[in-house]
PQR file of N, CA, C, O and H, with PARSE charges and radii, in Angstrom:
ATOM      1  N   MET A   1      -9.693 -13.378   2.247 -0.4000 1.5000
ATOM      2  CA  MET A   1      -8.936 -11.790   2.398 -0.0000 2.0000
ATOM      3  C   MET A   1     -10.040 -10.008   2.125  0.5500 1.7000
ATOM      4  O   MET A   1     -10.884  -9.728   1.273 -0.5500 1.4000
ATOM      5  N   THR A   2      -9.574  -9.339   3.085 -0.4000 1.5000
ATOM      6  CA  THR A   2     -10.233  -8.325   3.044 -0.0000 2.0000
ATOM      7  C   THR A   2      -9.909  -7.548   2.400  0.5500 1.7000
ATOM      8  O   THR A   2      -8.783  -7.388   1.928 -0.5500 1.4000
ATOM      9  H   THR A   2      -8.889  -9.566   3.777  0.4000 1.0000
ATOM     10  N   GLU A   3     -11.450  -6.509   2.173 -0.4000 1.5000
ATOM     11  CA  GLU A   3     -10.372  -5.767   1.320 -0.0000 2.0000
ATOM     12  C   GLU A   3      -9.629  -4.859   2.084  0.5500 1.7000
ATOM     13  O   GLU A   3      -8.507  -4.674   1.614 -0.5500 1.4000
ATOM     14  H   GLU A   3     -12.365  -6.639   2.556  0.4000 1.0000
ATOM     15  N   TYR A   4     -10.074  -3.729   3.916 -0.4000 1.5000
ATOM     16  CA  TYR A   4      -9.169  -2.790   3.913 -0.0000 2.0000
ATOM     17  C   TYR A   4      -8.218  -3.325   4.968  0.5500 1.7000
ATOM     18  O   TYR A   4      -8.431  -3.789   6.088 -0.5500 1.4000
ATOM     19  H   TYR A   4     -10.986  -3.879   4.298  0.4000 1.0000
ATOM     20  N   PHE A   5      -6.882  -3.081   4.135 -0.4000 1.5000
ATOM     21  CA  PHE A   5      -5.566  -3.508   5.017 -0.0000 2.0000
ATOM     22  C   PHE A   5      -5.286  -3.153   6.327  0.5500 1.7000
ATOM     23  O   PHE A   5      -4.944  -3.295   5.152 -0.5500 1.4000
ATOM     24  H   PHE A   5      -6.709  -2.704   3.225  0.4000 1.0000
ATOM     25  N   SER A   6      -4.982  -2.747   7.850 -0.4000 1.5000
ATOM     26  CA  SER A   6      -4.867  -2.136   8.627 -0.0000 2.0000
ATOM     27  C   SER A   6      -2.709  -2.170   7.763  0.5500 1.7000
ATOM     28  O   SER A   6      -2.377  -2.948   6.869 -0.5500 1.4000
ATOM     29  H   SER A   6      -5.260  -2.632   8.803  0.4000 1.0000
ATOM     30  N   PHE A   7      -1.888  -1.281   8.325 -0.4000 1.5000
ATOM     31  CA  PHE A   7      -0.756  -1.324   7.670 -0.0000 2.0000
ATOM     32  C   PHE A   7      -0.480  -2.539   8.090  0.5500 1.7000
ATOM     33  O   PHE A   7      -0.964  -3.409   7.366 -0.5500 1.4000
ATOM     34  H   PHE A   7      -2.158  -0.649   9.052  0.4000 1.0000
ATOM     35  N   LYS A   8       0.035  -2.863   8.864 -0.4000 1.5000
ATOM     36  CA  LYS A   8       0.685  -4.415   9.179 -0.0000 2.0000
ATOM     37  C   LYS A   8       1.035  -5.094   7.529  0.5500 1.7000
ATOM     38  O   LYS A   8       1.946  -5.409   6.764 -0.5500 1.4000
ATOM     39  H   LYS A   8       0.428  -2.157   9.452  0.4000 1.0000
ATOM     40  N   GLN A   9      -0.538  -5.026   7.701 -0.4000 1.5000
ATOM     41  CA  GLN A   9      -1.696  -6.341   7.045 -0.0000 2.0000
ATOM     42  C   GLN A   9      -1.157  -5.986   5.408  0.5500 1.7000
ATOM     43  O   GLN A   9      -0.723  -6.948   4.775 -0.5500 1.4000
ATOM     44  H   GLN A   9      -1.278  -4.770   8.323  0.4000 1.0000
ATOM     45  N   ALA A  10      -1.183  -4.499   4.664 -0.4000 1.5000
ATOM     46  CA  ALA A  10      -0.404  -4.037   3.811 -0.0000 2.0000
ATOM     47  C   ALA A  10       0.934  -4.401   3.344  0.5500 1.7000
ATOM     48  O   ALA A  10       1.463  -4.550   2.242 -0.5500 1.4000
ATOM     49  H   ALA A  10      -1.536  -3.718   5.179  0.4000 1.0000
ATOM     50  N   MET A  11       1.343  -4.505   4.735 -0.4000 1.5000
ATOM     51  CA  MET A  11       3.200  -4.513   4.674 -0.0000 2.0000
ATOM     52  C   MET A  11       2.617  -6.454   3.863  0.5500 1.7000
ATOM     53  O   MET A  11       2.990  -7.181   2.942 -0.5500 1.4000
ATOM     54  H   MET A  11       0.913  -4.384   5.629  0.4000 1.0000
ATOM     55  N   HIS A  12       2.004  -6.468   4.492 -0.4000 1.5000
ATOM     56  CA  HIS A  12       2.681  -8.333   4.649 -0.0000 2.0000
ATOM     57  C   HIS A  12       2.122  -8.701   3.138  0.5500 1.7000
ATOM     58  O   HIS A  12       2.757  -9.416   2.363 -0.5500 1.4000
ATOM     59  H   HIS A  12       1.701  -5.878   5.241  0.4000 1.0000
ATOM     60  N   TYR A  13       0.452  -7.929   2.739 -0.4000 1.5000
ATOM     61  CA  TYR A  13       0.438  -7.561   1.597 -0.0000 2.0000
ATOM     62  C   TYR A  13       1.428  -8.092   0.348  0.5500 1.7000
ATOM     63  O   TYR A  13       1.670  -9.131  -0.265 -0.5500 1.4000
ATOM     64  H   TYR A  13      -0.064  -7.348   3.369  0.4000 1.0000
ATOM     65  N   LEU A  14       1.897  -6.481   0.388 -0.4000 1.5000
ATOM     66  CA  LEU A  14       3.229  -6.073  -1.124 -0.0000 2.0000
ATOM     67  C   LEU A  14       3.988  -7.319   0.123  0.5500 1.7000
ATOM     68  O   LEU A  14       3.237  -8.293   0.092 -0.5500 1.4000
ATOM     69  H   LEU A  14       1.700  -5.637   0.886  0.4000 1.0000
ATOM     70  N   GLY A  15       4.680  -7.478   0.729 -0.4000 1.5000
ATOM     71  CA  GLY A  15       6.006  -8.639   1.091 -0.0000 2.0000
ATOM     72  C   GLY A  15       7.199  -7.207   1.695  0.5500 1.7000
ATOM     73  O   GLY A  15       8.418  -7.164   1.530 -0.5500 1.4000
ATOM     74  H   GLY A  15       5.291  -6.686   0.754  0.4000 1.0000
ATOM     75  N   PHE A  16       6.817  -6.769   1.996 -0.4000 1.5000
ATOM     76  CA  PHE A  16       7.552  -5.275   2.238 -0.0000 2.0000
ATOM     77  C   PHE A  16       8.158  -5.515   3.964  0.5500 1.7000
ATOM     78  O   PHE A  16       7.561  -4.528   4.393 -0.5500 1.4000
ATOM     79  H   PHE A  16       5.827  -6.804   2.130  0.4000 1.0000
ATOM     80  N   SER A  17       8.652  -5.901   4.831 -0.4000 1.5000
ATOM     81  CA  SER A  17       9.426  -5.617   6.270 -0.0000 2.0000
ATOM     82  C   SER A  17      10.031  -4.511   7.360  0.5500 1.7000
ATOM     83  O   SER A  17      10.612  -4.541   8.445 -0.5500 1.4000
ATOM     84  H   SER A  17       9.137  -6.703   4.482  0.4000 1.0000
ATOM     85  N   SER A  18       9.457  -3.347   6.254 -0.4000 1.5000
ATOM     86  CA  SER A  18       9.562  -2.579   6.302 -0.0000 2.0000
ATOM     87  C   SER A  18       8.809  -1.261   6.201  0.5500 1.7000
ATOM     88  O   SER A  18       8.573  -0.785   5.091 -0.5500 1.4000
ATOM     89  H   SER A  18       8.985  -3.323   5.373  0.4000 1.0000
ATOM     90  N   TYR A  19       8.328  -0.503   7.599 -0.4000 1.5000
ATOM     91  CA  TYR A  19       6.862   0.470   7.743 -0.0000 2.0000
ATOM     92  C   TYR A  19       7.710   1.659   6.657  0.5500 1.7000
ATOM     93  O   TYR A  19       6.934   2.355   6.003 -0.5500 1.4000
ATOM     94  H   TYR A  19       8.520  -0.889   8.501  0.4000 1.0000
ATOM     95  N   LYS A  20       8.832   1.854   6.494 -0.4000 1.5000
ATOM     96  CA  LYS A  20       9.288   2.942   5.834 -0.0000 2.0000
ATOM     97  C   LYS A  20       9.232   2.584   3.443  0.5500 1.7000
ATOM     98  O   LYS A  20       9.180   3.439   2.559 -0.5500 1.4000
ATOM     99  H   LYS A  20       9.462   1.289   7.025  0.4000 1.0000
ATOM    100  N   SER A  21       9.270   1.253   3.332 -0.4000 1.5000
ATOM    101  CA  SER A  21       9.193   1.475   2.283 -0.0000 2.0000
ATOM    102  C   SER A  21       7.359   1.547   1.640  0.5500 1.7000
ATOM    103  O   SER A  21       6.986   1.845   0.506 -0.5500 1.4000
ATOM    104  H   SER A  21       9.313   0.558   4.051  0.4000 1.0000
ATOM    105  N   LEU A  22       6.443   1.120   2.953 -0.4000 1.5000
ATOM    106  CA  LEU A  22       5.133   1.645   3.139 -0.0000 2.0000
ATOM    107  C   LEU A  22       4.817   3.360   2.353  0.5500 1.7000
ATOM    108  O   LEU A  22       4.266   3.962   1.432 -0.5500 1.4000
ATOM    109  H   LEU A  22       6.746   0.877   3.875  0.4000 1.0000
ATOM    110  N   LYS A  23       5.327   3.429   3.089 -0.4000 1.5000
ATOM    111  CA  LYS A  23       5.587   5.388   3.331 -0.0000 2.0000
ATOM    112  C   LYS A  23       6.108   6.250   1.936  0.5500 1.7000
ATOM    113  O   LYS A  23       5.645   7.208   1.317 -0.5500 1.4000
ATOM    114  H   LYS A  23       5.774   2.940   3.838  0.4000 1.0000
ATOM    115  N   GLU A  24       7.402   5.329   1.773 -0.4000 1.5000
ATOM    116  CA  GLU A  24       7.617   5.765   0.730 -0.0000 2.0000
ATOM    117  C   GLU A  24       6.261   5.413  -0.671  0.5500 1.7000
ATOM    118  O   GLU A  24       6.300   6.121  -1.677 -0.5500 1.4000
ATOM    119  H   GLU A  24       7.778   4.551   2.276  0.4000 1.0000
ATOM    120  N   LEU A  25       5.590   4.727  -0.597 -0.4000 1.5000
ATOM    121  CA  LEU A  25       4.558   4.142  -1.365 -0.0000 2.0000
ATOM    122  C   LEU A  25       3.478   5.971  -1.271  0.5500 1.7000
ATOM    123  O   LEU A  25       3.223   6.587  -2.306 -0.5500 1.4000
ATOM    124  H   LEU A  25       5.558   4.152   0.221  0.4000 1.0000
ATOM    125  N   THR A  26       3.069   6.445   0.026 -0.4000 1.5000
ATOM    126  CA  THR A  26       1.421   6.509   0.664 -0.0000 2.0000
ATOM    127  C   THR A  26       2.758   8.032   0.010  0.5500 1.7000
ATOM    128  O   THR A  26       2.404   8.459  -1.089 -0.5500 1.4000
ATOM    129  H   THR A  26       3.276   5.945   0.867  0.4000 1.0000
ATOM    130  N   ASN A  27       3.660   8.518   0.401 -0.4000 1.5000
ATOM    131  CA  ASN A  27       4.350   9.862   0.183 -0.0000 2.0000
ATOM    132  C   ASN A  27       3.682   9.895  -1.914  0.5500 1.7000
ATOM    133  O   ASN A  27       3.115  10.884  -2.378 -0.5500 1.4000
ATOM    134  H   ASN A  27       3.947   8.171   1.294  0.4000 1.0000
ATOM    135  N   ALA A  28       3.958   8.665  -2.713 -0.4000 1.5000
ATOM    136  CA  ALA A  28       3.808   8.973  -3.485 -0.0000 2.0000
ATOM    137  C   ALA A  28       2.346   9.034  -3.654  0.5500 1.7000
ATOM    138  O   ALA A  28       2.353  10.242  -3.421 -0.5500 1.4000
ATOM    139  H   ALA A  28       4.419   7.861  -2.336  0.4000 1.0000
ATOM    140  N   GLY A  29       0.997   8.768  -3.872 -0.4000 1.5000
ATOM    141  CA  GLY A  29       0.097   8.954  -3.543 -0.0000 2.0000
ATOM    142  C   GLY A  29      -0.807   7.653  -2.868  0.5500 1.7000
ATOM    143  O   GLY A  29      -1.724   7.573  -2.051 -0.5500 1.4000
ATOM    144  H   GLY A  29       0.992   7.786  -4.061  0.4000 1.0000
ATOM    145  N   LEU A  30      -0.228   6.950  -3.466 -0.4000 1.5000
ATOM    146  CA  LEU A  30      -1.197   5.739  -2.696 -0.0000 2.0000
ATOM    147  C   LEU A  30      -2.192   6.369  -1.579  0.5500 1.7000
ATOM    148  O   LEU A  30      -1.580   6.896  -0.649 -0.5500 1.4000
ATOM    149  H   LEU A  30       0.517   7.015  -4.130  0.4000 1.0000
ATOM    150  N   PRO A  31      -3.588   6.416  -1.489 -0.5600 1.5000
ATOM    151  CA  PRO A  31      -4.067   6.658  -1.190  0.2800 2.0000
ATOM    152  C   PRO A  31      -4.953   5.687   0.899  0.5500 1.7000
ATOM    153  O   PRO A  31      -5.158   4.527   1.256 -0.5500 1.4000
ATOM    154  N   ILE A  32      -5.109   6.807   1.442 -0.4000 1.5000
ATOM    155  CA  ILE A  32      -5.062   5.954   3.227 -0.0000 2.0000
ATOM    156  C   ILE A  32      -6.032   6.233   3.236  0.5500 1.7000
ATOM    157  O   ILE A  32      -6.222   7.076   2.360 -0.5500 1.4000
ATOM    158  H   ILE A  32      -4.942   7.749   1.152  0.4000 1.0000
ATOM    159  N   ILE A  33      -6.916   5.997   3.790 -0.4000 1.5000
ATOM    160  CA  ILE A  33      -8.497   5.582   4.117 -0.0000 2.0000
ATOM    161  C   ILE A  33      -8.269   5.890   5.530  0.5500 1.7000
ATOM    162  O   ILE A  33      -7.708   4.947   6.088 -0.5500 1.4000
ATOM    163  H   ILE A  33      -6.762   5.311   4.502  0.4000 1.0000
ATOM    164  N   GLN A  34      -8.615   7.323   6.647 -0.4000 1.5000
ATOM    165  CA  GLN A  34      -8.785   7.447   7.653 -0.0000 2.0000
ATOM    166  C   GLN A  34     -10.140   7.464   8.763  0.5500 1.7000
ATOM    167  O   GLN A  34     -11.077   7.813   8.046 -0.5500 1.4000
ATOM    168  H   GLN A  34      -9.071   8.090   6.194  0.4000 1.0000
ATOM    169  N   VAL A  35     -10.394   7.362   9.430 -0.4000 1.5000
ATOM    170  CA  VAL A  35     -11.877   7.785  10.667 -0.0000 2.0000
ATOM    171  C   VAL A  35     -11.308   7.331  11.986  0.5500 1.7000
ATOM    172  O   VAL A  35     -11.105   6.393  12.757 -0.5500 1.4000
ATOM    173  H   VAL A  35      -9.632   7.078  10.012  0.4000 1.0000
ATOM    174  N   GLY A  36     -11.195   8.517  11.753 -0.4000 1.5000
ATOM    175  CA  GLY A  36     -11.424   8.770  13.740 -0.0000 2.0000
ATOM    176  C   GLY A  36      -9.762   8.850  13.974  0.5500 1.7000
ATOM    177  O   GLY A  36      -9.225   9.957  13.991 -0.5500 1.4000
ATOM    178  H   GLY A  36     -11.360   9.278  11.126  0.4000 1.0000
ATOM    179  N   LYS A  37      -9.079   7.786  14.130 -0.4000 1.5000
ATOM    180  CA  LYS A  37      -7.863   7.514  14.663 -0.0000 2.0000
ATOM    181  C   LYS A  37      -7.066   6.805  13.884  0.5500 1.7000
ATOM    182  O   LYS A  37      -5.882   6.930  13.567 -0.5500 1.4000
ATOM    183  H   LYS A  37      -9.515   6.887  14.117  0.4000 1.0000
ATOM    184  N   THR A  38      -8.519   5.465  13.425 -0.4000 1.5000
ATOM    185  CA  THR A  38      -7.302   4.695  12.892 -0.0000 2.0000
ATOM    186  C   THR A  38      -7.054   4.356  11.373  0.5500 1.7000
ATOM    187  O   THR A  38      -7.990   3.556  11.361 -0.5500 1.4000
ATOM    188  H   THR A  38      -9.480   5.364  13.682  0.4000 1.0000
ATOM    189  N   LYS A  39      -6.663   4.304  10.313 -0.4000 1.5000
ATOM    190  CA  LYS A  39      -5.790   4.339   8.814 -0.0000 2.0000
ATOM    191  C   LYS A  39      -6.094   3.102   8.144  0.5500 1.7000
ATOM    192  O   LYS A  39      -6.569   2.494   9.103 -0.5500 1.4000
ATOM    193  H   LYS A  39      -5.903   4.954  10.322  0.4000 1.0000
ATOM    194  N   LYS A  40      -6.130   2.640   7.590 -0.4000 1.5000
ATOM    195  CA  LYS A  40      -6.761   1.627   6.367 -0.0000 2.0000
ATOM    196  C   LYS A  40      -5.911   2.550   5.786  0.5500 1.7000
ATOM    197  O   LYS A  40      -5.626   3.747   5.843 -0.5500 1.4000
ATOM    198  H   LYS A  40      -5.743   3.134   6.812  0.4000 1.0000
ATOM    199  N   ILE A  41      -5.429   0.881   4.833 -0.4000 1.5000
ATOM    200  CA  ILE A  41      -5.105   1.076   3.291 -0.0000 2.0000
ATOM    201  C   ILE A  41      -6.093  -0.479   2.285  0.5500 1.7000
ATOM    202  O   ILE A  41      -6.134  -1.697   2.461 -0.5500 1.4000
ATOM    203  H   ILE A  41      -5.661  -0.090   4.787  0.4000 1.0000
ATOM    204  N   SER A  42      -6.853   0.668   1.068 -0.4000 1.5000
ATOM    205  CA  SER A  42      -8.286  -1.026   0.410 -0.0000 2.0000
ATOM    206  C   SER A  42      -6.964  -1.528  -0.022  0.5500 1.7000
ATOM    207  O   SER A  42      -5.882  -0.973  -0.209 -0.5500 1.4000
ATOM    208  H   SER A  42      -6.820   1.657   0.925  0.4000 1.0000
ATOM    209  N   LYS A  43      -7.536  -3.205  -0.162 -0.4000 1.5000
ATOM    210  CA  LYS A  43      -6.530  -4.001  -0.806 -0.0000 2.0000
ATOM    211  C   LYS A  43      -6.462  -2.977  -2.320  0.5500 1.7000
ATOM    212  O   LYS A  43      -5.558  -2.219  -2.670 -0.5500 1.4000
ATOM    213  H   LYS A  43      -8.416  -3.656  -0.010  0.4000 1.0000
ATOM    214  N   SER A  44      -8.101  -3.372  -3.189 -0.4000 1.5000
ATOM    215  CA  SER A  44      -8.488  -2.671  -4.272 -0.0000 2.0000
ATOM    216  C   SER A  44      -7.270  -0.732  -4.859  0.5500 1.7000
ATOM    217  O   SER A  44      -6.813  -0.397  -5.952 -0.5500 1.4000
ATOM    218  H   SER A  44      -8.836  -3.987  -2.905  0.4000 1.0000
ATOM    219  N   ALA A  45      -7.239  -0.206  -3.820 -0.4000 1.5000
ATOM    220  CA  ALA A  45      -5.922   0.895  -4.008 -0.0000 2.0000
ATOM    221  C   ALA A  45      -4.509  -0.062  -3.913  0.5500 1.7000
ATOM    222  O   ALA A  45      -3.609   0.777  -3.937 -0.5500 1.4000
ATOM    223  H   ALA A  45      -7.610  -0.479  -2.932  0.4000 1.0000
ATOM    224  N   ILE A  46      -4.193  -0.742  -3.865 -0.4000 1.5000
ATOM    225  CA  ILE A  46      -3.127  -1.393  -3.489 -0.0000 2.0000
ATOM    226  C   ILE A  46      -3.045  -1.608  -5.619  0.5500 1.7000
ATOM    227  O   ILE A  46      -2.290  -0.949  -6.333 -0.5500 1.4000
ATOM    228  H   ILE A  46      -4.924  -1.424  -3.846  0.4000 1.0000
ATOM    229  N   ASP A  47      -4.225  -2.878  -6.214 -0.4000 1.5000
ATOM    230  CA  ASP A  47      -4.135  -3.382  -6.906 -0.0000 2.0000
ATOM    231  C   ASP A  47      -2.563  -2.084  -7.623  0.5500 1.7000
ATOM    232  O   ASP A  47      -1.345  -1.980  -7.770 -0.5500 1.4000
ATOM    233  H   ASP A  47      -4.839  -3.413  -5.634  0.4000 1.0000
ATOM    234  N   GLN A  48      -4.137  -1.282  -7.856 -0.4000 1.5000
ATOM    235  CA  GLN A  48      -4.290  -0.096  -9.333 -0.0000 2.0000
ATOM    236  C   GLN A  48      -2.944   1.031  -8.694  0.5500 1.7000
ATOM    237  O   GLN A  48      -2.741   1.889  -9.553 -0.5500 1.4000
ATOM    238  H   GLN A  48      -5.126  -1.366  -7.736  0.4000 1.0000
ATOM    239  N   PHE A  49      -2.250   1.180  -7.765 -0.4000 1.5000
ATOM    240  CA  PHE A  49      -1.437   2.142  -7.398 -0.0000 2.0000
ATOM    241  C   PHE A  49      -0.554   1.074  -8.093  0.5500 1.7000
ATOM    242  O   PHE A  49      -0.101   1.331  -9.208 -0.5500 1.4000
ATOM    243  H   PHE A  49      -2.414   0.484  -7.067  0.4000 1.0000
ATOM    244  N   MET A  50      -0.290  -0.089  -7.503 -0.4000 1.5000
ATOM    245  CA  MET A  50       1.393  -0.946  -8.557 -0.0000 2.0000
ATOM    246  C   MET A  50       0.608  -1.158  -9.457  0.5500 1.7000
ATOM    247  O   MET A  50       1.031  -2.311  -9.530 -0.5500 1.4000
ATOM    248  H   MET A  50      -0.658  -0.298  -6.597  0.4000 1.0000
ATOM    249  N   LYS A  51      -0.363  -1.122 -10.440 -0.4000 1.5000
ATOM    250  CA  LYS A  51      -0.721  -0.783 -11.892 -0.0000 2.0000
ATOM    251  C   LYS A  51      -0.528  -0.442 -12.338  0.5500 1.7000
ATOM    252  O   LYS A  51      -0.047  -0.950 -13.351 -0.5500 1.4000
ATOM    253  H   LYS A  51      -0.706  -0.185 -10.381  0.4000 1.0000
ATOM    254  N   GLU A  52      -0.673   1.188 -12.137 -0.4000 1.5000
ATOM    255  CA  GLU A  52       0.120   1.923 -11.982 -0.0000 2.0000
ATOM    256  C   GLU A  52       0.889   2.611 -12.623  0.5500 1.7000
ATOM    257  O   GLU A  52       0.797   3.476 -13.495 -0.5500 1.4000
ATOM    258  H   GLU A  52      -1.063   1.601 -11.314  0.4000 1.0000
ATOM    259  N   HIS A  53       1.675   2.110 -12.072 -0.4000 1.5000
ATOM    260  CA  HIS A  53       3.929   2.177 -11.625 -0.0000 2.0000
ATOM    261  C   HIS A  53       4.788   1.201 -12.053  0.5500 1.7000
ATOM    262  O   HIS A  53       6.013   1.100 -11.984 -0.5500 1.4000
ATOM    263  H   HIS A  53       1.750   1.407 -11.364  0.4000 1.0000
ATOM    264  N   GLN A  54       3.881   0.458 -12.535 -0.4000 1.5000
ATOM    265  CA  GLN A  54       5.175  -0.574 -13.166 -0.0000 2.0000
ATOM    266  C   GLN A  54       5.162   0.172 -14.050  0.5500 1.7000
ATOM    267  O   GLN A  54       4.616   1.118 -14.618 -0.5500 1.4000
ATOM    268  H   GLN A  54       2.886   0.540 -12.591  0.4000 1.0000
ATOM    269  N   GLN A  55       6.608  -1.138 -13.978 -0.4000 1.5000
ATOM    270  CA  GLN A  55       7.824  -0.675 -14.815 -0.0000 2.0000
ATOM    271  C   GLN A  55       8.548  -1.910 -15.149  0.5500 1.7000
ATOM    272  O   GLN A  55       8.593  -2.845 -14.350 -0.5500 1.4000
ATOM    273  H   GLN A  55       7.052  -1.906 -13.516  0.4000 1.0000
ATOM    274  N   THR A  56       9.397  -1.966 -16.865 -0.4000 1.5000
ATOM    275  CA  THR A  56      10.027  -3.344 -17.567 -0.0000 2.0000
ATOM    276  C   THR A  56      11.291  -2.734 -16.777  0.5500 1.7000
ATOM    277  O   THR A  56      11.364  -1.524 -16.562 -0.5500 1.4000
ATOM    278  H   THR A  56       9.361  -1.207 -17.515  0.4000 1.0000
ATOM    279  N   VAL A  57      12.002  -3.385 -16.477 -0.4000 1.5000
ATOM    280  CA  VAL A  57      13.582  -3.162 -15.498 -0.0000 2.0000
ATOM    281  C   VAL A  57      13.956  -3.888 -16.438  0.5500 1.7000
ATOM    282  O   VAL A  57      13.018  -4.406 -17.045 -0.5500 1.4000
ATOM    283  H   VAL A  57      11.942  -4.367 -16.651  0.4000 1.0000
ATOM    284  N   ASN A  58      15.225  -4.199 -16.900 -0.4000 1.5000
ATOM    285  CA  ASN A  58      16.408  -3.777 -18.325 -0.0000 2.0000
ATOM    286  C   ASN A  58      17.650  -3.893 -17.182  0.5500 1.7000
ATOM    287  O   ASN A  58      18.435  -2.948 -17.110 -0.5500 1.4000
ATOM    288  H   ASN A  58      15.987  -3.778 -16.407  0.4000 1.0000
ATOM    289  N   ASP A  59      17.861  -5.326 -16.083 -0.4000 1.5000
ATOM    290  CA  ASP A  59      19.516  -5.592 -15.554 -0.0000 2.0000
ATOM    291  C   ASP A  59      20.056  -5.387 -17.068  0.5500 1.7000
ATOM    292  O   ASP A  59      21.260  -5.472 -17.311 -0.5500 1.4000
ATOM    293  H   ASP A  59      17.224  -6.094 -16.141  0.4000 1.0000
TER
END
């Protein structure tokens, strides 16, 4: 698996079917890497972001 994902790859990795869900994470602080016109998201950044934002949910 690659370290840097396209947005589509990042969505697949996270199990999202909607770009809106990924956009919510980037708005919340998930970093995006931009080189020229290309935007990527680091797998390790996703893992770290998710770890920092995990919560226990009681139904």
